[in-house]
MMTF fields as JSON, N, C-alpha, C and O atoms, coordinates in Angstrom:
{
  "mmtfVersion": "1.0.0",
  "mmtfProducer": "UNKNOWN",
  "numBonds": 503,
  "numAtoms": 504,
  "numGroups": 126,
  "numChains": 1,
  "numModels": 1,
  "chainsPerModel": [1],
  "groupsPerChain": [126],
  "chainIdList": ["A"],
  "bondAtomList": [4, 2, 8, 6, 12, 10, 16, 14, 20, 18, 24, 22, 28, 26, 32, 30, 36, 34, 40, 38, 44, 42, 48, 46, 52, 50, 56, 54, 60, 58, 64, 62, 68, 66, 72, 70, 76, 74, 80, 78, 84, 82, 88, 86, 92, 90, 96, 94, 100, 98, 104, 102, 108, 106, 112, 110, 116, 114, 120, 118, 124, 122, 128, 126, 132, 130, 136, 134, 140, 138, 144, 142, 148, 146, 152, 150, 156, 154, 160, 158, 164, 162, 168, 166, 172, 170, 176, 174, 180, 178, 184, 182, 188, 186, 192, 190, 196, 194, 200, 198, 204, 202, 208, 206, 212, 210, 216, 214, 220, 218, 224, 222, 228, 226, 232, 230, 236, 234, 240, 238, 244, 242, 248, 246, 252, 250, 256, 254, 260, 258, 264, 262, 268, 266, 272, 270, 276, 274, 280, 278, 284, 282, 288, 286, 292, 290, 296, 294, 300, 298, 304, 302, 308, 306, 312, 310, 316, 314, 320, 318, 324, 322, 328, 326, 332, 330, 336, 334, 340, 338, 344, 342, 348, 346, 352, 350, 356, 354, 360, 358, 364, 362, 368, 366, 372, 370, 376, 374, 380, 378, 384, 382, 388, 386, 392, 390, 396, 394, 400, 398, 404, 402, 408, 406, 412, 410, 416, 414, 420, 418, 424, 422, 428, 426, 432, 430, 436, 434, 440, 438, 444, 442, 448, 446, 452, 450, 456, 454, 460, 458, 464, 462, 468, 466, 472, 470, 476, 474, 480, 478, 484, 482, 488, 486, 492, 490, 496, 494, 500, 498],
  "bondOrderList": [1, 1, 1, 1, 1, 1, 1, 1, 1, 1, 1, 1, 1, 1, 1, 1, 1, 1, 1, 1, 1, 1, 1, 1, 1, 1, 1, 1, 1, 1, 1, 1, 1, 1, 1, 1, 1, 1, 1, 1, 1, 1, 1, 1, 1, 1, 1, 1, 1, 1, 1, 1, 1, 1, 1, 1, 1, 1, 1, 1, 1, 1, 1, 1, 1, 1, 1, 1, 1, 1, 1, 1, 1, 1, 1, 1, 1, 1, 1, 1, 1, 1, 1, 1, 1, 1, 1, 1, 1, 1, 1, 1, 1, 1, 1, 1, 1, 1, 1, 1, 1, 1, 1, 1, 1, 1, 1, 1, 1, 1, 1, 1, 1, 1, 1, 1, 1, 1, 1, 1, 1, 1, 1, 1, 1],
  "groupList": [{"groupName": "MET", "atomNameList": ["N", "CA", "C", "O"], "elementList": ["N", "C", "C", "O"], "formalChargeList": [0, 0, 0, 0], "bondAtomList": [1, 0, 2, 1, 3, 2], "bondOrderList": [1, 1, 2], "singleLetterCode": "M", "chemCompType": "L-PEPTIDE LINKING"}, {"groupName": "GLU", "atomNameList": ["N", "CA", "C", "O"], "elementList": ["N", "C", "C", "O"], "formalChargeList": [0, 0, 0, 0], "bondAtomList": [1, 0, 2, 1, 3, 2], "bondOrderList": [1, 1, 2], "singleLetterCode": "E", "chemCompType": "L-PEPTIDE LINKING"}, {"groupName": "SER", "atomNameList": ["N", "CA", "C", "O"], "elementList": ["N", "C", "C", "O"], "formalChargeList": [0, 0, 0, 0], "bondAtomList": [1, 0, 2, 1, 3, 2], "bondOrderList": [1, 1, 2], "singleLetterCode": "S", "chemCompType": "L-PEPTIDE LINKING"}, {"groupName": "LEU", "atomNameList": ["N", "CA", "C", "O"], "elementList": ["N", "C", "C", "O"], "formalChargeList": [0, 0, 0, 0], "bondAtomList": [1, 0, 2, 1, 3, 2], "bondOrderList": [1, 1, 2], "singleLetterCode": "L", "chemCompType": "L-PEPTIDE LINKING"}, {"groupName": "LYS", "atomNameList": ["N", "CA", "C", "O"], "elementList": ["N", "C", "C", "O"], "formalChargeList": [0, 0, 0, 0], "bondAtomList": [1, 0, 2, 1, 3, 2], "bondOrderList": [1, 1, 2], "singleLetterCode": "K", "chemCompType": "L-PEPTIDE LINKING"}, {"groupName": "PHE", "atomNameList": ["N", "CA", "C", "O"], "elementList": ["N", "C", "C", "O"], "formalChargeList": [0, 0, 0, 0], "bondAtomList": [1, 0, 2, 1, 3, 2], "bondOrderList": [1, 1, 2], "singleLetterCode": "F", "chemCompType": "L-PEPTIDE LINKING"}, {"groupName": "VAL", "atomNameList": ["N", "CA", "C", "O"], "elementList": ["N", "C", "C", "O"], "formalChargeList": [0, 0, 0, 0], "bondAtomList": [1, 0, 2, 1, 3, 2], "bondOrderList": [1, 1, 2], "singleLetterCode": "V", "chemCompType": "L-PEPTIDE LINKING"}, {"groupName": "ASP", "atomNameList": ["N", "CA", "C", "O"], "elementList": ["N", "C", "C", "O"], "formalChargeList": [0, 0, 0, 0], "bondAtomList": [1, 0, 2, 1, 3, 2], "bondOrderList": [1, 1, 2], "singleLetterCode": "D", "chemCompType": "L-PEPTIDE LINKING"}, {"groupName": "PRO", "atomNameList": ["N", "CA", "C", "O"], "elementList": ["N", "C", "C", "O"], "formalChargeList": [0, 0, 0, 0], "bondAtomList": [1, 0, 2, 1, 3, 2], "bondOrderList": [1, 1, 2], "singleLetterCode": "P", "chemCompType": "L-PEPTIDE LINKING"}, {"groupName": "THR", "atomNameList": ["N", "CA", "C", "O"], "elementList": ["N", "C", "C", "O"], "formalChargeList": [0, 0, 0, 0], "bondAtomList": [1, 0, 2, 1, 3, 2], "bondOrderList": [1, 1, 2], "singleLetterCode": "T", "chemCompType": "L-PEPTIDE LINKING"}, {"groupName": "GLN", "atomNameList": ["N", "CA", "C", "O"], "elementList": ["N", "C", "C", "O"], "formalChargeList": [0, 0, 0, 0], "bondAtomList": [1, 0, 2, 1, 3, 2], "bondOrderList": [1, 1, 2], "singleLetterCode": "Q", "chemCompType": "L-PEPTIDE LINKING"}, {"groupName": "GLY", "atomNameList": ["N", "CA", "C", "O"], "elementList": ["N", "C", "C", "O"], "formalChargeList": [0, 0, 0, 0], "bondAtomList": [1, 0, 2, 1, 3, 2], "bondOrderList": [1, 1, 2], "singleLetterCode": "G", "chemCompType": "PEPTIDE LINKING"}, {"groupName": "ARG", "atomNameList": ["N", "CA", "C", "O"], "elementList": ["N", "C", "C", "O"], "formalChargeList": [0, 0, 0, 0], "bondAtomList": [1, 0, 2, 1, 3, 2], "bondOrderList": [1, 1, 2], "singleLetterCode": "R", "chemCompType": "L-PEPTIDE LINKING"}, {"groupName": "ALA", "atomNameList": ["N", "CA", "C", "O"], "elementList": ["N", "C", "C", "O"], "formalChargeList": [0, 0, 0, 0], "bondAtomList": [1, 0, 2, 1, 3, 2], "bondOrderList": [1, 1, 2], "singleLetterCode": "A", "chemCompType": "L-PEPTIDE LINKING"}, {"groupName": "TYR", "atomNameList": ["N", "CA", "C", "O"], "elementList": ["N", "C", "C", "O"], "formalChargeList": [0, 0, 0, 0], "bondAtomList": [1, 0, 2, 1, 3, 2], "bondOrderList": [1, 1, 2], "singleLetterCode": "Y", "chemCompType": "L-PEPTIDE LINKING"}, {"groupName": "CYS", "atomNameList": ["N", "CA", "C", "O"], "elementList": ["N", "C", "C", "O"], "formalChargeList": [0, 0, 0, 0], "bondAtomList": [1, 0, 2, 1, 3, 2], "bondOrderList": [1, 1, 2], "singleLetterCode": "C", "chemCompType": "L-PEPTIDE LINKING"}, {"groupName": "ILE", "atomNameList": ["N", "CA", "C", "O"], "elementList": ["N", "C", "C", "O"], "formalChargeList": [0, 0, 0, 0], "bondAtomList": [1, 0, 2, 1, 3, 2], "bondOrderList": [1, 1, 2], "singleLetterCode": "I", "chemCompType": "L-PEPTIDE LINKING"}, {"groupName": "HIS", "atomNameList": ["N", "CA", "C", "O"], "elementList": ["N", "C", "C", "O"], "formalChargeList": [0, 0, 0, 0], "bondAtomList": [1, 0, 2, 1, 3, 2], "bondOrderList": [1, 1, 2], "singleLetterCode": "H", "chemCompType": "L-PEPTIDE LINKING"}, {"groupName": "TRP", "atomNameList": ["N", "CA", "C", "O"], "elementList": ["N", "C", "C", "O"], "formalChargeList": [0, 0, 0, 0], "bondAtomList": [1, 0, 2, 1, 3, 2], "bondOrderList": [1, 1, 2], "singleLetterCode": "W", "chemCompType": "L-PEPTIDE LINKING"}, {"groupName": "ASN", "atomNameList": ["N", "CA", "C", "O"], "elementList": ["N", "C", "C", "O"], "formalChargeList": [0, 0, 0, 0], "bondAtomList": [1, 0, 2, 1, 3, 2], "bondOrderList": [1, 1, 2], "singleLetterCode": "N", "chemCompType": "L-PEPTIDE LINKING"}],
  "groupTypeList": [0, 1, 2, 3, 4, 5, 6, 7, 8, 9, 10, 2, 11, 12, 12, 10, 3, 9, 7, 10, 1, 12, 7, 12, 3, 12, 10, 13, 0, 10, 13, 10, 13, 10, 3, 1, 11, 14, 7, 10, 3, 9, 1, 3, 15, 12, 16, 11, 1, 8, 1, 0, 13, 17, 12, 3, 13, 13, 10, 17, 8, 1, 18, 11, 14, 2, 16, 1, 5, 11, 6, 6, 6, 6, 7, 8, 2, 3, 17, 7, 10, 6, 12, 3, 1, 12, 14, 1, 10, 3, 12, 1, 3, 15, 11, 13, 11, 1, 3, 7, 16, 13, 16, 12, 3, 6, 9, 10, 17, 8, 1, 18, 11, 14, 14, 16, 4, 4, 11, 3, 6, 16, 13, 19, 8, 4],
  "groupIdList": [1, 2, 3, 4, 5, 6, 7, 8, 9, 10, 11, 12, 13, 14, 15, 16, 17, 18, 19, 20, 21, 22, 23, 24, 25, 26, 27, 28, 29, 30, 31, 32, 33, 34, 35, 36, 37, 38, 39, 40, 41, 42, 43, 44, 45, 46, 47, 48, 49, 50, 51, 52, 53, 54, 55, 56, 57, 58, 59, 60, 61, 62, 63, 64, 65, 66, 67, 68, 69, 70, 71, 72, 73, 74, 75, 76, 77, 78, 79, 80, 81, 82, 83, 84, 85, 86, 87, 88, 89, 90, 91, 92, 93, 94, 95, 96, 97, 98, 99, 100, 101, 102, 103, 104, 105, 106, 107, 108, 109, 110, 111, 112, 113, 114, 115, 116, 117, 118, 119, 120, 121, 122, 123, 124, 125, 126],
  "secStructList": [7, 7, 7, 4, 4, 4, 7, 7, 6, 6, 1, 7, 7, 1, 7, 7, 7, 7, 2, 2, 2, 2, 2, 2, 2, 2, 2, 2, 2, 2, 2, 2, 2, 2, 2, 2, 2, 2, 2, 2, 2, 2, 2, 2, 2, 2, 6, 6, 7, 2, 2, 2, 2, 2, 2, 2, 2, 2, 2, 7, 4, 4, 4, 7, 3, 3, 3, 3, 6, 6, 3, 3, 3, 3, 7, 2, 2, 2, 2, 2, 2, 2, 2, 2, 2, 2, 2, 2, 2, 2, 2, 2, 2, 2, 2, 6, 6, 7, 2, 2, 2, 2, 2, 2, 2, 2, 2, 2, 7, 4, 4, 4, 7, 3, 3, 3, 3, 6, 6, 3, 3, 3, 3, 7, 7, 7],
  "xCoordList": [-135.008, -135.366, -136.47, -136.447, -137.421, -138.58, -138.269, -137.596, -138.759, -138.573, -139.297, -140.343, -138.74, -139.329, -140.737, -141.558, -141.023, -142.367, -143.439, -144.623, -143.035, -143.994, -144.075, -144.867, -143.289, -143.285, -144.31, -144.302, -145.187, -146.204, -145.727, -145.654, -145.402, -144.883, -145.915, -145.554, -147.179, -148.211, -148.372, -149.007, -147.795, -147.883, -146.925, -145.856, -147.374, -146.462, -145.363, -145.616, -144.214, -143.039, -142.019, -142.087, -141.103, -140.117, -140.795, -141.375, -140.722, -141.408, -140.697, -139.469, -141.489, -140.948, -140.384, -140.96, -139.265, -138.662, -139.398, -139.852, -139.505, -140.081, -139.041, -137.866, -139.468, -138.531, -137.453, -136.285, -137.848, -136.891, -135.867, -134.677, -136.33, -135.411, -134.46, -133.28, -134.974, -134.111, -133.048, -131.884, -133.454, -132.491, -131.413, -130.229, -131.828, -130.855, -129.896, -128.692, -130.444, -129.61, -128.617, -127.441, -129.097, -128.232, -127.135, -125.973, -127.504, -126.522, -125.494, -124.303, -125.957, -125.038, -124.067, -122.882, -124.58, -123.707, -122.701, -121.546, -123.129, -122.215, -121.142, -119.966, -121.552, -120.591, -119.592, -118.401, -120.071, -119.188, -118.203, -117.016, -118.686, -117.811, -116.772, -115.618, -117.178, -116.242, -115.149, -113.974, -115.539, -114.546, -113.595, -112.388, -114.148, -113.304, -112.371, -111.214, -112.876, -112.038, -110.899, -109.765, -111.195, -110.141, -109.07, -107.874, -109.513, -108.557, -107.678, -106.471, -108.284, -107.514, -106.502, -105.348, -106.93, -106.034, -104.881, -103.737, -105.169, -104.093, -103.118, -101.913, -103.635, -102.744, -101.84, -100.647, -102.379, -101.553, -100.474, -99.327, -100.828, -99.831, -98.787, -97.598, -99.234, -98.312, -97.268, -96.112, -97.671, -96.725, -95.948, -95.253, -96.079, -95.285, -95.871, -95.13, -97.192, -97.86, -98.822, -100.015, -98.309, -99.218, -99.828, -100.941, -99.108, -99.674, -100.891, -101.905, -100.78, -101.908, -103.071, -104.232, -102.751, -103.778, -104.452, -105.668, -103.663, -104.215, -105.189, -106.267, -104.809, -105.693, -106.976, -108.065, -106.845, -108.021, -108.957, -110.175, -108.398, -109.214, -109.917, -111.068, -109.233, -109.837, -110.969, -111.941, -110.85, -111.897, -113.138, -114.231, -112.965, -114.08, -114.229, -113.961, -114.651, -114.796, -115.857, -115.826, -116.796, -117.842, -117.274, -117.929, -116.056, -115.414, -115.022, -115.006, -114.704, -114.342, -112.911, -112.625, -111.999, -110.6, -109.715, -110.051, -108.589, -107.539, -106.209, -106.122, -105.192, -103.869, -102.956, -102.803, -102.364, -101.435, -100.159, -100.178, -99.055, -97.742, -97.761, -97.137, -98.493, -98.537, -99.421, -99.31, -100.31, -101.196, -102.64, -102.932, -103.534, -104.954, -105.552, -105.439, -106.196, -106.794, -108.297, -108.747, -109.064, -110.524, -111.059, -110.618, -112.014, -112.719, -113.536, -114.388, -113.299, -113.98, -115.5, -116.158, -116.077, -117.539, -118.106, -119.134, -117.447, -117.9, -117.674, -118.482, -116.574, -116.276, -117.398, -117.8, -117.902, -118.986, -120.245, -120.935, -120.542, -121.724, -121.578, -122.51, -120.414, -120.173, -120.212, -120.742, -119.66, -119.654, -121.084, -121.41, -121.925, -123.322, -124.034, -124.826, -123.756, -124.366, -123.919, -124.724, -122.651, -122.154, -122.831, -123.189, -123.001, -123.688, -125.102, -125.539, -125.816, -127.187, -127.211, -128.095, -126.249, -126.189, -125.931, -126.568, -125.004, -124.707, -125.92, -126.224, -126.603, -127.794, -128.892, -129.581, -129.047, -130.031, -129.679, -130.546, -128.396, -127.971, -128.263, -128.783, -127.935, -128.184, -129.676, -130.109, -130.457, -131.908, -132.532, -133.551, -131.912, -132.424, -131.868, -132.134, -131.09, -130.529, -129.282, -128.857, -128.692, -127.478, -126.231, -125.395, -126.121, -125.003, -123.662, -122.669, -123.625, -122.366, -121.806, -120.604, -122.676, -122.23, -121.764, -120.723, -122.523, -122.148, -120.809, -119.963, -120.617, -119.357, -118.202, -117.117, -118.43, -117.389, -117.002, -115.821, -117.994, -117.717, -116.897, -115.916, -117.283, -116.526, -115.139, -114.208, -114.999, -113.682, -112.782, -111.596, -113.354, -112.58, -112.282, -111.323, -113.095, -112.948, -112.884, -113.821, -111.791, -111.697, -111.679, -111.986, -111.313, -111.292, -112.692, -112.826, -113.736, -115.096, -115.38, -116.219, -114.678, -114.832, -116.023, -116.565, -116.44, -117.574, -117.231, -116.338, -117.963, -117.943, -119.356, -120.21, -119.586, -120.926, -120.872, -120.005, -121.811, -121.883, -123.344, -124.156, -123.669, -125.035, -126.048, -127.155, -125.653, -126.553, -126.691, -127.539, -125.869, -125.915, -124.645, -123.57, -124.78, -123.642, -123.102, -123.812, -121.834, -121.196, -120.032, -119.241, -119.929, -118.814, -117.595, -117.688, -116.446, -115.197, -114.843, -114.967, -114.407, -113.97, -112.718, -111.845, -112.637, -111.482, -110.347, -109.305],
  "yCoordList": [-192.258, -191.464, -190.496, -189.934, -190.312, -189.473, -188.009, -187.709, -187.12, -185.687, -185.276, -185.833, -184.307, -183.873, -183.319, -183.439, -182.722, -182.158, -183.239, -182.948, -184.482, -185.58, -186.359, -187.295, -185.998, -186.704, -186.065, -184.852, -186.887, -186.412, -186.735, -187.907, -185.714, -185.983, -186.592, -187.102, -186.547, -187.133, -188.632, -189.321, -189.137, -190.574, -191.315, -190.831, -192.523, -193.333, -193.843, -194.311, -193.752, -194.205, -194.534, -195.566, -193.655, -193.804, -193.453, -192.376, -194.332, -194.153, -193.107, -193.014, -192.324, -191.291, -191.939, -192.885, -191.422, -191.929, -191.363, -190.219, -192.184, -191.693, -190.83, -190.843, -190.089, -189.25, -190.109, -189.722, -191.258, -192.161, -192.679, -192.759, -193.027, -193.495, -192.382, -192.629, -191.159, -190.017, -189.799, -189.55, -189.893, -189.729, -190.81, -190.523, -192.041, -193.138, -192.936, -193.166, -192.507, -192.251, -191.121, -191.217, -190.058, -188.935, -189.383, -189.01, -190.18, -190.669, -191.574, -191.501, -192.42, -193.307, -192.506, -192.828, -191.461, -190.629, -189.865, -189.705, -189.393, -188.705, -189.658, -189.301, -190.862, -191.85, -192.211, -192.362, -192.351, -192.657, -191.52, -191.763, -190.279, -189.124, -189.063, -188.709, -189.406, -189.392, -190.452, -190.186, -191.641, -192.698, -192.324, -192.55, -191.753, -191.327, -190.196, -190.147, -189.291, -188.212, -188.76, -188.293, -189.753, -190.379, -190.991, -190.844, -191.677, -192.283, -191.223, -191.415, -190.109, -189.033, -188.453, -188.223, -188.218, -187.638, -188.574, -188.132, -189.85, -190.795, -190.934, -191.075, -190.897, -190.983, -189.759, -189.894, -188.583, -187.37, -187.442, -187.069, -187.912, -188.049, -189.103, -188.932, -190.18, -191.261, -190.787, -191.206, -189.909, -189.454, -188.205, -187.582, -187.85, -186.757, -185.376, -184.396, -185.283, -183.99, -183.683, -183.487, -183.64, -183.392, -181.987, -181.791, -181.01, -179.653, -179.635, -179.007, -180.323, -180.396, -181.155, -180.774, -182.218, -182.98, -182.096, -182.159, -181.274, -180.37, -179.378, -179.128, -178.818, -177.879, -178.573, -178.013, -179.787, -180.523, -180.839, -180.71, -181.245, -181.537, -180.272, -180.327, -179.142, -177.871, -177.455, -176.837, -177.789, -177.467, -178.327, -177.954, -179.482, -180.426, -180.805, -181.949, -179.872, -180.191, -181.264, -181.927, -181.435, -182.451, -183.87, -184.807, -184.024, -185.349, -185.721, -186.899, -184.714, -184.977, -185.433, -186.168, -185.015, -185.42, -184.187, -183.104, -184.38, -183.36, -184.078, -185.303, -183.296, -183.872, -183.408, -182.209, -184.349, -184.037, -184.843, -186.074, -184.123, -184.74, -185.711, -186.771, -185.326, -186.138, -187.361, -188.271, -187.397, -188.54, -188.04, -186.982, -188.804, -188.456, -188.837, -189.977, -187.848, -188.052, -187.835, -186.888, -188.717, -188.661, -187.859, -188.038, -186.972, -186.247, -187.275, -187.945, -187.418, -188.476, -188.4, -189.438, -187.204, -187.116, -187.625, -188.302, -187.307, -187.801, -189.3, -190.021, -189.764, -191.191, -191.991, -193.038, -191.496, -192.197, -192.238, -193.256, -191.143, -191.086, -192.058, -192.795, -192.058, -192.962, -194.407, -195.277, -194.667, -196.025, -196.506, -197.659, -195.632, -195.985, -196.259, -197.197, -195.444, -195.665, -197.001, -197.717, -197.34, -198.629, -199.78, -200.793, -199.606, -200.628, -200.841, -201.978, -199.74, -199.837, -200.517, -201.329, -200.191, -200.812, -202.312, -203.112, -202.69, -204.113, -204.843, -205.966, -204.207, -204.797, -205.005, -206.025, -204.024, -204.165, -205.336, -206.12, -205.445, -206.561, -207.897, -208.813, -208.013, -209.264, -209.539, -210.68, -208.513, -208.673, -209.1, -209.791, -208.684, -209.047, -210.387, -210.81, -211.054, -212.349, -212.265, -213.27, -211.097, -210.903, -211.036, -210.133, -212.162, -212.375, -212.397, -211.889, -212.981, -213.047, -211.648, -211.416, -210.733, -209.363, -208.697, -208.04, -208.858, -208.246, -208.797, -208.039, -210.095, -210.713, -210.231, -209.951, -210.134, -209.65, -208.206, -207.861, -207.376, -205.979, -205.867, -205.124, -206.59, -206.466, -207.096, -206.688, -208.083, -208.675, -207.705, -207.582, -207.013, -206.051, -204.783, -204.074, -204.49, -203.245, -203.524, -203.198, -204.121, -204.389, -203.11, -203.14, -201.974, -200.706, -200.26, -199.381, -200.863, -200.528, -201.005, -200.435, -202.056, -202.538, -203.45, -203.483, -204.196, -205.112, -206.478, -206.62, -207.481, -208.789, -209.355, -208.883, -210.371, -210.966, -212.356, -213.167, -212.614, -213.924, -214.342, -213.656, -215.463, -216.0, -214.965, -214.869, -214.188, -213.207, -211.915, -211.081, -211.743, -210.527, -209.717, -210.272, -208.402, -207.499, -207.291, -206.817, -207.654, -207.566, -206.578, -206.624, -205.685, -204.747, -205.458, -206.174, -205.25, -205.8, -205.097, -203.876, -205.852, -205.183, -204.362, -204.774, -203.213, -202.335, -202.65, -201.998],
  "zCoordList": [83.985, 85.126, 84.718, 83.623, 85.602, 85.321, 85.64, 86.626, 84.811, 85.034, 86.316, 86.652, 87.021, 88.283, 88.118, 89.028, 86.989, 86.811, 86.752, 86.924, 86.511, 86.452, 87.766, 87.875, 88.739, 90.016, 90.937, 91.148, 91.479, 92.418, 93.836, 94.207, 94.632, 95.973, 96.917, 97.978, 96.55, 97.411, 97.183, 97.981, 96.091, 95.822, 96.741, 97.113, 97.086, 97.885, 96.975, 95.865, 97.436, 96.718, 97.782, 98.449, 97.916, 98.98, 100.299, 100.437, 101.236, 102.506, 103.351, 103.351, 104.066, 104.944, 106.211, 106.747, 106.67, 107.896, 109.103, 109.095, 110.136, 111.384, 112.087, 111.72, 113.086, 113.842, 114.502, 114.552, 115.001, 115.647, 114.63, 114.933, 113.43, 112.387, 111.959, 111.71, 111.874, 111.533, 112.599, 112.284, 113.867, 114.961, 114.911, 115.084, 114.677, 114.59, 113.413, 113.531, 112.291, 111.119, 111.409, 111.059, 112.047, 112.395, 113.363, 113.203, 114.362, 115.328, 114.659, 114.959, 113.758, 113.047, 112.187, 112.109, 111.542, 110.709, 111.57, 111.175, 112.738, 113.639, 114.161, 114.232, 114.523, 115.014, 113.921, 114.193, 112.692, 111.572, 111.34, 111.117, 111.39, 111.21, 112.319, 112.076, 113.531, 114.652, 114.47, 114.722, 114.035, 113.807, 112.668, 112.759, 111.602, 110.485, 110.919, 110.502, 111.755, 112.283, 113.111, 113.004, 113.94, 114.748, 113.851, 114.103, 112.804, 111.87, 111.21, 111.062, 110.817, 110.185, 111.164, 110.804, 112.396, 113.395, 113.737, 113.843, 113.909, 114.234, 113.075, 113.284, 111.86, 110.696, 110.624, 110.355, 110.858, 110.852, 111.934, 111.69, 113.107, 114.173, 113.797, 114.068, 113.177, 112.796, 111.794, 111.857, 110.864, 109.844, 110.281, 109.479, 111.57, 112.1, 111.884, 111.795, 111.798, 111.6, 112.752, 112.522, 113.996, 115.124, 115.1, 115.586, 114.541, 114.465, 113.545, 113.852, 112.426, 111.501, 112.158, 112.007, 112.88, 113.59, 114.639, 114.818, 115.331, 116.338, 115.696, 116.234, 114.555, 113.851, 113.395, 113.518, 112.87, 112.404, 113.578, 113.452, 114.698, 115.882, 116.368, 116.799, 116.3, 116.721, 115.774, 116.208, 114.499, 113.531, 113.718, 113.291, 114.36, 114.539, 116.011, 116.377, 116.858, 118.282, 118.545, 119.582, 117.605, 117.786, 117.78, 118.237, 117.263, 117.301, 118.723, 119.08, 119.535, 120.93, 121.123, 122.068, 120.244, 120.356, 120.474, 119.994, 121.116, 121.134, 120.919, 121.005, 120.641, 120.402, 121.536, 121.77, 122.224, 123.298, 123.083, 123.059, 122.927, 122.718, 121.538, 121.577, 120.487, 119.273, 119.368, 118.547, 120.37, 120.585, 120.598, 121.155, 119.983, 119.977, 121.329, 121.779, 121.969, 123.289, 123.166, 122.521, 123.787, 123.723, 124.898, 126.033, 124.621, 125.671, 126.455, 125.871, 127.767, 128.53, 128.488, 128.423, 128.521, 128.52, 127.194, 127.182, 126.083, 124.788, 124.685, 124.098, 125.257, 125.224, 125.888, 125.382, 127.022, 127.709, 126.847, 126.801, 126.169, 125.308, 124.138, 123.82, 123.503, 122.375, 122.854, 122.162, 124.019, 124.55, 124.791, 124.508, 125.308, 125.526, 124.205, 124.11, 123.181, 121.868, 121.284, 120.689, 121.447, 120.947, 121.684, 121.084, 122.998, 123.782, 123.246, 123.067, 122.989, 122.469, 121.103, 120.831, 120.243, 118.92, 119.046, 118.36, 119.916, 120.112, 120.694, 120.292, 121.633, 122.232, 121.19, 121.197, 120.289, 119.21, 118.299, 117.915, 117.959, 117.099, 117.774, 117.136, 119.043, 119.762, 119.856, 119.692, 120.117, 120.21, 118.901, 118.885, 117.784, 116.456, 115.977, 114.852, 116.843, 116.464, 115.612, 115.043, 115.512, 114.702, 115.576, 115.628, 116.252, 117.173, 116.453, 116.975, 115.259, 114.515, 114.245, 114.381, 113.865, 113.58, 114.862, 114.875, 115.942, 117.219, 117.707, 118.181, 117.594, 118.031, 117.169, 117.679, 115.864, 114.964, 115.321, 115.327, 115.614, 115.964, 117.249, 117.289, 118.294, 119.546, 119.421, 120.116, 118.542, 118.299, 117.543, 117.848, 116.552, 115.77, 116.556, 116.249, 117.568, 118.329, 119.829, 120.557, 120.299, 121.737, 122.578, 123.77, 121.943, 122.666, 123.099, 123.951, 122.513, 122.922, 124.336, 125.034, 124.76, 126.131, 126.369, 127.474, 125.345, 125.489, 124.922, 124.086, 125.397, 124.755, 124.795, 125.546, 123.976, 123.862, 124.494, 124.17, 125.398, 126.032, 126.131, 126.752, 125.518, 125.504, 125.022, 125.553, 124.005, 123.416, 124.21, 123.894, 125.233, 126.054, 125.85, 125.622, 125.933, 125.815, 127.235, 128.123, 127.426, 128.739, 128.656, 127.714, 129.64, 129.695, 130.266, 131.263, 129.618, 130.139, 131.446, 131.547, 132.439, 133.683, 133.417, 132.654, 134.042, 133.819, 134.719, 134.651]
}
């Protein structure tokens, strides 16, 4: 590894991310944190610690979850935003020809409410 004093930041090396790429990365990290938060909250409720789950949910309002009667409840407004982001991600995968990945994702996550048909993302009827 090269010492920092020998690194020239003006040289091309690691390419700079565009604003759009940064936004996508930030959104992906937020979505990942939200999914991990949901997993933590459901696990706490499963092992009989709803009070701890309630405190954790209160510490992380950006996750959009609350605990009611020992059950993790999703804030509907956040749910719509996350659902739209998932739709966009699935649409991008289908557009890039990654149908297998998109199909695997909707199969693993039926709660997302989508399925793939002829390369299109279709919302499941409610």
